N, CA, C, O and the ligand as a Tripos MOL2 file, in Angstrom:
@<TRIPOS>MOLECULE
protein
  289   287    73     0     0
PROTEIN
NO_CHARGES

@<TRIPOS>ATOM
      1 N         109.0040  116.7470   85.0060 N.3       1 MET1
      2 CA        108.3510  117.1440   83.9920 C.3       1 MET1
      3 C         108.7670  116.5510   82.6290 C.2       1 MET1
      4 O         109.9550  116.6180   82.3170 O.2       1 MET1
      5 N         107.8500  115.9590   81.7700 N.am      2 ILE2
      6 CA        108.1720  115.1220   80.8510 C.3       2 ILE2
      7 C         108.9950  115.9580   79.5880 C.2       2 ILE2
      8 O         109.8320  115.4150   78.8670 O.2       2 ILE2
      9 N         108.6110  117.2640   79.4930 N.am      3 LEU3
     10 CA        109.3260  117.9870   78.5440 C.3       3 LEU3
     11 C         110.6850  118.2870   78.7170 C.2       3 LEU3
     12 O         111.3610  118.7140   77.7810 O.2       3 LEU3
     13 N         111.2030  118.0700   80.0000 N.am      4 ALA4
     14 CA        112.4730  118.3500   80.4360 C.3       4 ALA4
     15 C         113.3460  117.0700   80.1580 C.2       4 ALA4
     16 O         114.5580  117.1060   80.3720 O.2       4 ALA4
     17 N         112.7490  115.9770   79.6970 N.am      5 TRP5
     18 CA        113.4280  114.8540   79.5850 C.3       5 TRP5
     19 C         114.2570  114.8550   78.2880 C.2       5 TRP5
     20 O         113.7640  115.3410   77.2700 O.2       5 TRP5
     21 N         115.4520  114.3520   78.2820 N.am      6 PRO6
     22 CA        116.2320  114.2410   77.2060 C.3       6 PRO6
     23 C         115.6570  113.3270   76.1240 C.2       6 PRO6
     24 O         115.1300  112.2630   76.4470 O.2       6 PRO6
     25 N         115.7410  113.6990   74.8990 N.am      7 ILE7
     26 CA        114.7810  112.9780   73.9220 C.3       7 ILE7
     27 C         115.2650  111.4300   73.6810 C.2       7 ILE7
     28 O         114.4970  110.6140   73.1710 O.2       7 ILE7
     29 N         116.5250  111.1050   74.0630 N.am      8 ASP8
     30 CA        116.8620  109.8120   73.7200 C.3       8 ASP8
     31 C         116.4190  108.9270   75.0060 C.2       8 ASP8
     32 O         116.2090  107.7190   74.8960 O.2       8 ASP8
     33 N         116.3150  109.5040   76.0190 N.am      9 ARG9
     34 CA        115.6430  108.8070   77.2940 C.3       9 ARG9
     35 C         114.1840  108.6440   77.0360 C.2       9 ARG9
     36 O         113.6410  107.6130   77.4320 O.2       9 ARG9
     37 N         113.4920  109.5610   76.4090 N.am     10 TYR10
     38 CA        112.0570  109.4050   76.0290 C.3      10 TYR10
     39 C         112.0030  108.2090   75.0760 C.2      10 TYR10
     40 O         111.1350  107.3530   75.2460 O.2      10 TYR10
     41 N         112.8200  108.1200   74.1630 N.am     11 TYR11
     42 CA        112.6920  107.1310   73.1410 C.3      11 TYR11
     43 C         112.9240  105.5900   73.5910 C.2      11 TYR11
     44 O         112.3250  104.6070   73.1530 O.2      11 TYR11
     45 N         113.9860  105.6270   74.6170 N.am     12 TRP12
     46 CA        114.1270  104.4580   75.4800 C.3      12 TRP12
     47 C         112.9810  104.0600   76.2510 C.2      12 TRP12
     48 O         112.7160  102.8580   76.2920 O.2      12 TRP12
     49 N         112.2620  104.8830   76.8680 N.am     13 TYR13
     50 CA        111.1170  104.6780   77.5340 C.3      13 TYR13
     51 C         110.1470  104.1530   76.8380 C.2      13 TYR13
     52 O         109.4600  103.2070   77.2230 O.2      13 TYR13
     53 N         110.0200  104.8030   75.6470 N.am     14 LEU14
     54 CA        108.8680  104.4340   74.6870 C.3      14 LEU14
     55 C         109.0670  103.0230   74.2070 C.2      14 LEU14
     56 O         108.1540  102.1970   74.2410 O.2      14 LEU14
     57 N         110.4050  102.7310   73.7130 N.am     15 LEU15
     58 CA        110.5620  101.3680   73.2520 C.3      15 LEU15
     59 C         110.4430  100.3500   74.2320 C.2      15 LEU15
     60 O         109.8320   99.3030   74.0170 O.2      15 LEU15
     61 N         111.1060  100.6710   75.4900 N.am     16 THR16
     62 CA        110.8100   99.5770   76.4500 C.3      16 THR16
     63 C         109.2880   99.2500   76.8740 C.2      16 THR16
     64 O         108.8780   98.1120   77.1060 O.2      16 THR16
     65 N         108.6020  100.2960   76.9320 N.am     17 SER17
     66 CA        107.1060   99.9450   77.0390 C.3      17 SER17
     67 C         106.4590   99.3100   75.9250 C.2      17 SER17
     68 O         105.5140   98.5540   76.1540 O.2      17 SER17
     69 N         106.8290   99.5090   74.7990 N.am     18 LEU18
     70 CA        106.4240   98.8900   73.7030 C.3      18 LEU18
     71 C         106.5930   97.3750   73.6260 C.2      18 LEU18
     72 O         105.7440   96.5190   73.3800 O.2      18 LEU18
     73 N         108.0240   97.2390   73.9230 N.am     19 GLU19
     74 CA        108.3970   95.7150   73.9560 C.3      19 GLU19
     75 C         107.6010   95.0290   75.0670 C.2      19 GLU19
     76 O         107.2100   93.8720   74.9100 O.2      19 GLU19
     77 N         107.3470   95.7360   76.2180 N.am     20 ILE20
     78 CA        106.7100   95.0040   77.3100 C.3      20 ILE20
     79 C         105.1870   94.8460   76.9090 C.2      20 ILE20
     80 O         104.5800   93.8460   77.2920 O.2      20 ILE20
     81 N         104.6970   95.6020   76.3130 N.am     21 ALA21
     82 CA        103.3710   95.4600   75.7890 C.3      21 ALA21
     83 C         103.1800   94.4630   74.6720 C.2      21 ALA21
     84 O         102.1870   93.7440   74.5630 O.2      21 ALA21
     85 N         104.1320   94.4760   73.9170 N.am     22 LYS22
     86 CA        104.2540   93.2790   72.8430 C.3      22 LYS22
     87 C         104.3320   91.9470   73.5130 C.2      22 LYS22
     88 O         103.6350   91.0330   73.0710 O.2      22 LYS22
     89 N         105.0350   91.7720   74.4320 N.am     23 ARG23
     90 CA        105.1680   90.4750   75.2160 C.3      23 ARG23
     91 C         103.8330   90.2730   75.8660 C.2      23 ARG23
     92 O         103.3060   89.1730   75.6970 O.2      23 ARG23
     93 N         103.2410   91.1240   76.5460 N.am     24 ARG24
     94 CA        102.0580   90.7970   77.3570 C.3      24 ARG24
     95 C         100.9590   90.4670   76.4040 C.2      24 ARG24
     96 O         100.1250   89.6090   76.6920 O.2      24 ARG24
     97 N         100.9300   91.1670   75.2000 N.am     25 PHE25
     98 CA         99.7000   90.9910   74.1910 C.3      25 PHE25
     99 C         100.1200   89.9730   73.1470 C.2      25 PHE25
    100 O          99.4680   90.0050   72.1030 O.2      25 PHE25
    101 N         101.0850   89.0830   73.2400 N.am     26 MET26
    102 CA        101.5850   88.2440   72.2470 C.3      26 MET26
    103 C         100.3910   87.7310   71.3710 C.2      26 MET26
    104 O         100.2760   88.0700   70.1930 O.2      26 MET26
    105 N          99.6130   86.9940   71.9320 N.am     27 MET27
    106 CA         98.5090   86.4480   71.2500 C.3      27 MET27
    107 C          97.1390   86.9850   71.4230 C.2      27 MET27
    108 O          96.1230   86.3120   71.5940 O.2      27 MET27
    109 N          97.2290   88.2910   71.3570 N.am     28 GLN28
    110 CA         95.9570   89.2100   71.2620 C.3      28 GLN28
    111 C          95.6910   89.9320   70.0980 C.2      28 GLN28
    112 O          96.6390   90.2740   69.3920 O.2      28 GLN28
    113 N          94.5990   90.2020   69.8060 N.am     29 ALA29
    114 CA         94.4130   91.0040   68.6460 C.3      29 ALA29
    115 C          93.1250   91.7140   68.8640 C.2      29 ALA29
    116 O          92.3260   91.3120   69.7090 O.2      29 ALA29
    117 N          92.8790   92.8660   68.0470 N.am     30 TYR30
    118 CA         91.6620   93.5900   68.3340 C.3      30 TYR30
    119 C          90.4010   92.9910   67.4210 C.2      30 TYR30
    120 O          90.4590   92.7580   66.2140 O.2      30 TYR30
    121 N          89.3620   92.8190   68.2050 N.am     31 CYS31
    122 CA         88.1850   92.4030   67.6130 C.3      31 CYS31
    123 C          87.4120   93.7090   67.2970 C.2      31 CYS31
    124 O          87.1990   94.6350   68.0790 O.2      31 CYS31
    125 N          87.0210   93.6000   65.9550 N.am     32 MET32
    126 CA         86.2270   94.6600   65.5390 C.3      32 MET32
    127 C          84.8630   94.8600   65.8630 C.2      32 MET32
    128 O          84.2810   95.9440   65.8180 O.2      32 MET32
    129 N          84.2900   93.5770   66.2500 N.am     33 LYS33
    130 CA         82.9870   93.3620   66.6620 C.3      33 LYS33
    131 C          82.7300   93.9010   67.9760 C.2      33 LYS33
    132 O          81.8540   94.7010   68.3050 O.2      33 LYS33
    133 N          83.7360   93.2770   68.7730 N.am     34 CYS34
    134 CA         83.5760   93.6550   70.3740 C.3      34 CYS34
    135 C          84.1500   94.9870   70.4990 C.2      34 CYS34
    136 O          83.8400   95.6030   71.5190 O.2      34 CYS34
    137 N          85.0020   95.6090   69.5840 N.am     35 ARG35
    138 CA         85.6910   96.8850   69.8080 C.3      35 ARG35
    139 C          86.5320   96.7530   71.0520 C.2      35 ARG35
    140 O          86.5570   97.6440   71.9010 O.2      35 ARG35
    141 N          87.2600   95.5700   71.1590 N.am     36 ALA36
    142 CA         88.2030   95.3470   72.3110 C.3      36 ALA36
    143 C          89.2650   94.2000   72.0210 C.2      36 ALA36
    144 O          89.1210   93.2900   71.2050 O.2      36 ALA36
    145 N          90.2960   94.4090   72.8020 N.am     37 LYS37
    146 CA         91.4440   93.3310   72.7130 C.3      37 LYS37
    147 C          90.8350   92.0950   73.1720 C.2      37 LYS37
    148 O          90.0880   92.1060   74.1500 O.2      37 LYS37
    149 N          91.1240   90.9380   72.4790 N.am     38 ARG38
    150 CA         90.6900   89.7370   72.8730 C.3      38 ARG38
    151 C          91.9240   88.7120   72.6580 C.2      38 ARG38
    152 O          92.8090   88.9640   71.8400 O.2      38 ARG38
    153 N          91.9230   87.7090   73.3350 N.am     39 GLU39
    154 CA         92.9520   86.7810   73.2050 C.3      39 GLU39
    155 C          92.6090   85.8950   71.7620 C.2      39 GLU39
    156 O          91.4100   85.6780   71.5910 O.2      39 GLU39
    157 N          93.3340   85.4840   70.9500 N.am     40 ILE40
    158 CA         93.1350   84.8540   69.7400 C.3      40 ILE40
    159 C          92.9020   83.4070   69.9970 C.2      40 ILE40
    160 O          93.7690   82.6870   70.4940 O.2      40 ILE40
    161 N          91.5790   82.9400   69.6120 N.am     41 LYS41
    162 CA         91.2780   81.3300   69.8460 C.3      41 LYS41
    163 C          91.7030   80.7840   68.5730 C.2      41 LYS41
    164 O          91.5190   81.4530   67.5560 O.2      41 LYS41
    165 N          92.2540   79.6380   68.5130 N.am     42 ASP42
    166 CA         92.8150   78.8310   67.4560 C.3      42 ASP42
    167 C          93.7090   79.5140   66.5240 C.2      42 ASP42
    168 O          93.5230   79.5190   65.3070 O.2      42 ASP42
    169 N          94.7470   80.1280   67.1560 N.am     43 PRO43
    170 CA         95.6250   81.0160   66.3590 C.3      43 PRO43
    171 C          96.3400   80.2220   65.1900 C.2      43 PRO43
    172 O          96.8740   79.1520   65.4790 O.2      43 PRO43
    173 N          96.3760   80.6320   64.0330 N.am     44 LYS44
    174 CA         96.9720   80.0500   62.7540 C.3      44 LYS44
    175 C          98.0830   81.0200   62.1150 C.2      44 LYS44
    176 O          97.8200   82.2230   62.1230 O.2      44 LYS44
    177 N          99.1180   80.6620   61.6460 N.am     45 ALA45
    178 CA        100.0350   81.4650   60.9890 C.3      45 ALA45
    179 C          99.5910   81.5810   59.5650 C.2      45 ALA45
    180 O          99.3570   80.5650   58.9110 O.2      45 ALA45
    181 N          99.4770   82.6760   59.1070 N.am     46 ILE46
    182 CA         99.1120   82.8620   57.7200 C.3      46 ILE46
    183 C          99.8930   83.8330   56.9850 C.2      46 ILE46
    184 O         100.6760   84.4590   57.7000 O.2      46 ILE46
    185 N          99.9010   84.1570   55.6650 N.am     47 THR47
    186 CA        100.3980   84.9950   54.9600 C.3      47 THR47
    187 C          99.5570   85.6570   54.0380 C.2      47 THR47
    188 O          98.8210   85.0990   53.2250 O.2      47 THR47
    189 N          99.7170   87.0250   54.2210 N.am     48 PHE48
    190 CA         98.9610   87.9390   53.3880 C.3      48 PHE48
    191 C          99.2070   87.7740   51.8820 C.2      48 PHE48
    192 O         100.2030   87.1400   51.5350 O.2      48 PHE48
    193 N          98.4090   88.2730   50.9890 N.am     49 LYS49
    194 CA         98.7440   88.2750   49.5760 C.3      49 LYS49
    195 C         100.0010   88.9940   49.2870 C.2      49 LYS49
    196 O         100.8280   88.6110   48.4600 O.2      49 LYS49
    197 N         100.1090   90.1380   50.0690 N.am     50 ASN50
    198 CA        101.4290   90.9030   49.9230 C.3      50 ASN50
    199 C         102.6860   90.2580   50.5030 C.2      50 ASN50
    200 O         103.7790   90.8240   50.4940 O.2      50 ASN50
    201 N         102.4610   88.9940   51.0280 N.am     51 GLY51
    202 CA        103.6720   88.4650   51.7040 C.3      51 GLY51
    203 C         103.8930   88.5970   53.0090 C.2      51 GLY51
    204 O         104.7640   87.9160   53.5500 O.2      51 GLY51
    205 N         103.1900   89.4290   53.6580 N.am     52 ARG52
    206 CA        103.4250   89.7540   55.1090 C.3      52 ARG52
    207 C         102.8610   88.7710   55.9100 C.2      52 ARG52
    208 O         101.7290   88.3880   55.6110 O.2      52 ARG52
    209 N         103.4810   88.2380   56.9660 N.am     53 PRO53
    210 CA        103.1530   87.0970   57.8080 C.3      53 PRO53
    211 C         102.0970   87.7140   58.8310 C.2      53 PRO53
    212 O         102.2100   88.8950   59.1620 O.2      53 PRO53
    213 N         101.1750   86.9960   59.2810 N.am     54 ALA54
    214 CA        100.1090   87.2110   60.2040 C.3      54 ALA54
    215 C          99.5820   86.0760   60.9620 C.2      54 ALA54
    216 O          99.8020   84.9230   60.5910 O.2      54 ALA54
    217 N          98.8950   86.3490   62.0060 N.am     55 THR55
    218 CA         98.1100   85.3580   62.7080 C.3      55 THR55
    219 C          96.7020   85.4510   62.5690 C.2      55 THR55
    220 O          96.1230   86.5240   62.7410 O.2      55 THR55
    221 N          96.1010   84.3890   62.2660 N.am     56 GLN56
    222 CA         94.5930   84.5290   61.9390 C.3      56 GLN56
    223 C          93.9320   83.5800   62.9810 C.2      56 GLN56
    224 O          94.3430   82.4270   63.1180 O.2      56 GLN56
    225 N          92.8840   84.0920   63.7260 N.am     57 GLY57
    226 CA         92.2730   83.3110   64.7600 C.3      57 GLY57
    227 C          90.7860   83.6570   64.7690 C.2      57 GLY57
    228 O          90.2530   84.2390   63.8240 O.2      57 GLY57
    229 N          90.1080   83.2600   65.9210 N.am     58 VAL58
    230 CA         88.7610   83.6270   66.1310 C.3      58 VAL58
    231 C          88.5860   84.4310   67.4480 C.2      58 VAL58
    232 O          89.3280   84.1890   68.4000 O.2      58 VAL58
    233 N          87.6870   85.3170   67.5200 N.am     59 CYS59
    234 CA         87.2940   85.9020   68.9410 C.3      59 CYS59
    235 C          86.6520   84.9010   69.7620 C.2      59 CYS59
    236 O          85.7550   84.1830   69.3200 O.2      59 CYS59
    237 N          87.1090   84.8310   71.0030 N.am     60 PRO60
    238 CA         86.6020   83.7650   71.9110 C.3      60 PRO60
    239 C          85.2940   84.1730   72.3020 C.2      60 PRO60
    240 O          84.5650   83.2800   72.7350 O.2      60 PRO60
    241 N          84.7680   85.5220   72.2330 N.am     61 VAL61
    242 CA         83.6360   86.0600   72.7520 C.3      61 VAL61
    243 C          82.5160   86.0410   71.7740 C.2      61 VAL61
    244 O          81.4050   85.6300   72.1090 O.2      61 VAL61
    245 N          82.7840   86.4930   70.5220 N.am     62 CYS62
    246 CA         81.6710   86.6100   69.4720 C.3      62 CYS62
    247 C          81.8980   85.6070   68.2970 C.2      62 CYS62
    248 O          80.9560   85.3010   67.5650 O.2      62 CYS62
    249 N          83.1170   85.1100   68.1240 N.am     63 GLY63
    250 CA         83.2980   84.2700   67.1080 C.3      63 GLY63
    251 C          83.7400   84.8940   65.7640 C.2      63 GLY63
    252 O          83.9060   84.1970   64.7630 O.2      63 GLY63
    253 N          83.9240   86.2280   65.7770 N.am     64 THR64
    254 CA         84.3690   86.9040   64.4750 C.3      64 THR64
    255 C          85.9350   86.6540   64.2500 C.2      64 THR64
    256 O          86.7320   86.5530   65.1820 O.2      64 THR64
    257 N          86.2490   86.5750   62.9950 N.am     65 LYS65
    258 CA         87.5980   86.2200   62.6520 C.3      65 LYS65
    259 C          88.4950   87.3920   62.9550 C.2      65 LYS65
    260 O          88.1420   88.5290   62.6440 O.2      65 LYS65
    261 N          89.6240   87.1560   63.5420 N.am     66 MET66
    262 CA         90.4290   88.3850   63.7500 C.3      66 MET66
    263 C          91.9460   88.1420   63.2920 C.2      66 MET66
    264 O          92.3960   86.9970   63.3290 O.2      66 MET66
    265 N          92.6930   89.1590   62.8830 N.am     67 PHE67
    266 CA         93.9690   89.0830   62.4470 C.3      67 PHE67
    267 C          94.9090   89.6400   63.3370 C.2      67 PHE67
    268 O          94.5260   90.5150   64.1130 O.2      67 PHE67
    269 N          96.0800   89.2660   63.3430 N.am     68 ARG68
    270 CA         97.2310   90.0410   63.9540 C.3      68 ARG68
    271 C          98.3590   90.0390   63.0500 C.2      68 ARG68
    272 O          98.8110   88.9900   62.5900 O.2      68 ARG68
    273 N          98.8130   91.1480   62.7910 N.am     69 ILE69
    274 CA         99.8970   91.2530   61.7780 C.3      69 ILE69
    275 C         101.3240   90.9080   62.5950 C.2      69 ILE69
    276 O         101.5940   91.2210   63.7540 O.2      69 ILE69
    277 N         102.0880   90.2290   61.7140 N.am     70 GLY70
    278 CA        103.3520   89.8400   62.4260 C.3      70 GLY70
    279 C         103.3800   88.4080   62.5810 C.2      70 GLY70
    280 O         102.3930   87.6780   62.4850 O.2      70 GLY70
    281 N         104.6480   88.0170   62.8430 N.am     71 LYS71
    282 CA        104.9640   86.5800   62.9120 C.3      71 LYS71
    283 C         104.3390   86.1220   64.3130 C.2      71 LYS71
    284 O         104.0790   86.8950   65.2350 O.2      71 LYS71
    285 N         104.1280   84.6430   64.3220 N.am     72 THR72
    286 CA        103.4610   84.0760   65.4490 C.3      72 THR72
    287 C         104.5070   84.1210   66.4850 C.2      72 THR72
    288 O         104.2730   83.6990   67.6180 O.2      72 THR72
    289 ZN         84.6730   89.7080   69.4310 Zn       73 ZN73
@<TRIPOS>BOND
     1     1     2 1
     2     2     3 1
     3     3     4 2
     4     3     5 am
     5     5     6 1
     6     6     7 1
     7     7     8 2
     8     7     9 am
     9     9    10 1
    10    10    11 1
    11    11    12 2
    12    11    13 am
    13    13    14 1
    14    14    15 1
    15    15    16 2
    16    15    17 am
    17    17    18 1
    18    18    19 1
    19    19    20 2
    20    19    21 am
    21    21    22 1
    22    22    23 1
    23    23    24 2
    24    23    25 am
    25    25    26 1
    26    26    27 1
    27    27    28 2
    28    27    29 am
    29    29    30 1
    30    30    31 1
    31    31    32 2
    32    31    33 am
    33    33    34 1
    34    34    35 1
    35    35    36 2
    36    35    37 am
    37    37    38 1
    38    38    39 1
    39    39    40 2
    40    39    41 am
    41    41    42 1
    42    42    43 1
    43    43    44 2
    44    43    45 am
    45    45    46 1
    46    46    47 1
    47    47    48 2
    48    47    49 am
    49    49    50 1
    50    50    51 1
    51    51    52 2
    52    51    53 am
    53    53    54 1
    54    54    55 1
    55    55    56 2
    56    55    57 am
    57    57    58 1
    58    58    59 1
    59    59    60 2
    60    59    61 am
    61    61    62 1
    62    62    63 1
    63    63    64 2
    64    63    65 am
    65    65    66 1
    66    66    67 1
    67    67    68 2
    68    67    69 am
    69    69    70 1
    70    70    71 1
    71    71    72 2
    72    71    73 am
    73    73    74 1
    74    74    75 1
    75    75    76 2
    76    75    77 am
    77    77    78 1
    78    78    79 1
    79    79    80 2
    80    79    81 am
    81    81    82 1
    82    82    83 1
    83    83    84 2
    84    83    85 am
    85    85    86 1
    86    86    87 1
    87    87    88 2
    88    87    89 am
    89    89    90 1
    90    90    91 1
    91    91    92 2
    92    91    93 am
    93    93    94 1
    94    94    95 1
    95    95    96 2
    96    95    97 am
    97    97    98 1
    98    98    99 1
    99    99   100 2
   100    99   101 am
   101   101   102 1
   102   102   103 1
   103   103   104 2
   104   103   105 am
   105   105   106 1
   106   106   107 1
   107   107   108 2
   108   107   109 am
   109   109   110 1
   110   110   111 1
   111   111   112 2
   112   111   113 am
   113   113   114 1
   114   114   115 1
   115   115   116 2
   116   115   117 am
   117   117   118 1
   118   118   119 1
   119   119   120 2
   120   119   121 am
   121   121   122 1
   122   122   123 1
   123   123   124 2
   124   123   125 am
   125   125   126 1
   126   126   127 1
   127   127   128 2
   128   127   129 am
   129   129   130 1
   130   130   131 1
   131   131   132 2
   132   131   133 am
   133   133   134 1
   134   134   135 1
   135   135   136 2
   136   135   137 am
   137   137   138 1
   138   138   139 1
   139   139   140 2
   140   139   141 am
   141   141   142 1
   142   142   143 1
   143   143   144 2
   144   143   145 am
   145   145   146 1
   146   146   147 1
   147   147   148 2
   148   147   149 am
   149   149   150 1
   150   150   151 1
   151   151   152 2
   152   151   153 am
   153   153   154 1
   154   154   155 1
   155   155   156 2
   156   155   157 am
   157   157   158 1
   158   158   159 1
   159   159   160 2
   160   159   161 am
   161   161   162 1
   162   162   163 1
   163   163   164 2
   164   163   165 am
   165   165   166 1
   166   166   167 1
   167   167   168 2
   168   167   169 am
   169   169   170 1
   170   170   171 1
   171   171   172 2
   172   171   173 am
   173   173   174 1
   174   174   175 1
   175   175   176 2
   176   175   177 am
   177   177   178 1
   178   178   179 1
   179   179   180 2
   180   179   181 am
   181   181   182 1
   182   182   183 1
   183   183   184 2
   184   183   185 am
   185   185   186 1
   186   186   187 1
   187   187   188 2
   188   187   189 am
   189   189   190 1
   190   190   191 1
   191   191   192 2
   192   191   193 am
   193   193   194 1
   194   194   195 1
   195   195   196 2
   196   195   197 am
   197   197   198 1
   198   198   199 1
   199   199   200 2
   200   199   201 am
   201   201   202 1
   202   202   203 1
   203   203   204 2
   204   203   205 am
   205   205   206 1
   206   206   207 1
   207   207   208 2
   208   207   209 am
   209   209   210 1
   210   210   211 1
   211   211   212 2
   212   211   213 am
   213   213   214 1
   214   214   215 1
   215   215   216 2
   216   215   217 am
   217   217   218 1
   218   218   219 1
   219   219   220 2
   220   219   221 am
   221   221   222 1
   222   222   223 1
   223   223   224 2
   224   223   225 am
   225   225   226 1
   226   226   227 1
   227   227   228 2
   228   227   229 am
   229   229   230 1
   230   230   231 1
   231   231   232 2
   232   231   233 am
   233   233   234 1
   234   234   235 1
   235   235   236 2
   236   235   237 am
   237   237   238 1
   238   238   239 1
   239   239   240 2
   240   239   241 am
   241   241   242 1
   242   242   243 1
   243   243   244 2
   244   243   245 am
   245   245   246 1
   246   246   247 1
   247   247   248 2
   248   247   249 am
   249   249   250 1
   250   250   251 1
   251   251   252 2
   252   251   253 am
   253   253   254 1
   254   254   255 1
   255   255   256 2
   256   255   257 am
   257   257   258 1
   258   258   259 1
   259   259   260 2
   260   259   261 am
   261   261   262 1
   262   262   263 1
   263   263   264 2
   264   263   265 am
   265   265   266 1
   266   266   267 1
   267   267   268 2
   268   267   269 am
   269   269   270 1
   270   270   271 1
   271   271   272 2
   272   271   273 am
   273   273   274 1
   274   274   275 1
   275   275   276 2
   276   275   277 am
   277   277   278 1
   278   278   279 1
   279   279   280 2
   280   279   281 am
   281   281   282 1
   282   282   283 1
   283   283   284 2
   284   283   285 am
   285   285   286 1
   286   286   287 1
   287   287   288 2
@<TRIPOS>SUBSTRUCTURE
     1 MET1         2 RESIDUE 1 A MET
     2 ILE2         6 RESIDUE 1 A ILE
     3 LEU3        10 RESIDUE 1 A LEU
     4 ALA4        14 RESIDUE 1 A ALA
     5 TRP5        18 RESIDUE 1 A TRP
     6 PRO6        22 RESIDUE 1 A PRO
     7 ILE7        26 RESIDUE 1 A ILE
     8 ASP8        30 RESIDUE 1 A ASP
     9 ARG9        34 RESIDUE 1 A ARG
    10 TYR10       38 RESIDUE 1 A TYR
    11 TYR11       42 RESIDUE 1 A TYR
    12 TRP12       46 RESIDUE 1 A TRP
    13 TYR13       50 RESIDUE 1 A TYR
    14 LEU14       54 RESIDUE 1 A LEU
    15 LEU15       58 RESIDUE 1 A LEU
    16 THR16       62 RESIDUE 1 A THR
    17 SER17       66 RESIDUE 1 A SER
    18 LEU18       70 RESIDUE 1 A LEU
    19 GLU19       74 RESIDUE 1 A GLU
    20 ILE20       78 RESIDUE 1 A ILE
    21 ALA21       82 RESIDUE 1 A ALA
    22 LYS22       86 RESIDUE 1 A LYS
    23 ARG23       90 RESIDUE 1 A ARG
    24 ARG24       94 RESIDUE 1 A ARG
    25 PHE25       98 RESIDUE 1 A PHE
    26 MET26      102 RESIDUE 1 A MET
    27 MET27      106 RESIDUE 1 A MET
    28 GLN28      110 RESIDUE 1 A GLN
    29 ALA29      114 RESIDUE 1 A ALA
    30 TYR30      118 RESIDUE 1 A TYR
    31 CYS31      122 RESIDUE 1 A CYS
    32 MET32      126 RESIDUE 1 A MET
    33 LYS33      130 RESIDUE 1 A LYS
    34 CYS34      134 RESIDUE 1 A CYS
    35 ARG35      138 RESIDUE 1 A ARG
    36 ALA36      142 RESIDUE 1 A ALA
    37 LYS37      146 RESIDUE 1 A LYS
    38 ARG38      150 RESIDUE 1 A ARG
    39 GLU39      154 RESIDUE 1 A GLU
    40 ILE40      158 RESIDUE 1 A ILE
    41 LYS41      162 RESIDUE 1 A LYS
    42 ASP42      166 RESIDUE 1 A ASP
    43 PRO43      170 RESIDUE 1 A PRO
    44 LYS44      174 RESIDUE 1 A LYS
    45 ALA45      178 RESIDUE 1 A ALA
    46 ILE46      182 RESIDUE 1 A ILE
    47 THR47      186 RESIDUE 1 A THR
    48 PHE48      190 RESIDUE 1 A PHE
    49 LYS49      194 RESIDUE 1 A LYS
    50 ASN50      198 RESIDUE 1 A ASN
    51 GLY51      202 RESIDUE 1 A GLY
    52 ARG52      206 RESIDUE 1 A ARG
    53 PRO53      210 RESIDUE 1 A PRO
    54 ALA54      214 RESIDUE 1 A ALA
    55 THR55      218 RESIDUE 1 A THR
    56 GLN56      222 RESIDUE 1 A GLN
    57 GLY57      226 RESIDUE 1 A GLY
    58 VAL58      230 RESIDUE 1 A VAL
    59 CYS59      234 RESIDUE 1 A CYS
    60 PRO60      238 RESIDUE 1 A PRO
    61 VAL61      242 RESIDUE 1 A VAL
    62 CYS62      246 RESIDUE 1 A CYS
    63 GLY63      250 RESIDUE 1 A GLY
    64 THR64      254 RESIDUE 1 A THR
    65 LYS65      258 RESIDUE 1 A LYS
    66 MET66      262 RESIDUE 1 A MET
    67 PHE67      266 RESIDUE 1 A PHE
    68 ARG68      270 RESIDUE 1 A ARG
    69 ILE69      274 RESIDUE 1 A ILE
    70 GLY70      278 RESIDUE 1 A GLY
    71 LYS71      282 RESIDUE 1 A LYS
    72 THR72      286 RESIDUE 1 A THR
    73 ZN73       289 GROUP 0 **** ****
């Protein structure tokens, strides 16, 4: 039963699965048009006006621009 888990173990589990998901979806972003996760085509490292790093690319299915926040 999940509620019986100690909280630190729950956090550990959450962080581990997040880390795995991050690695698996390294170069993927959410396409607003397809409403699905897609692999970024022609990924480019860019920086937003507020100074945050991001990756910009194109959806391989519909060609819409897509962004992924965070370093490449
Ligand atoms: Zn798309």
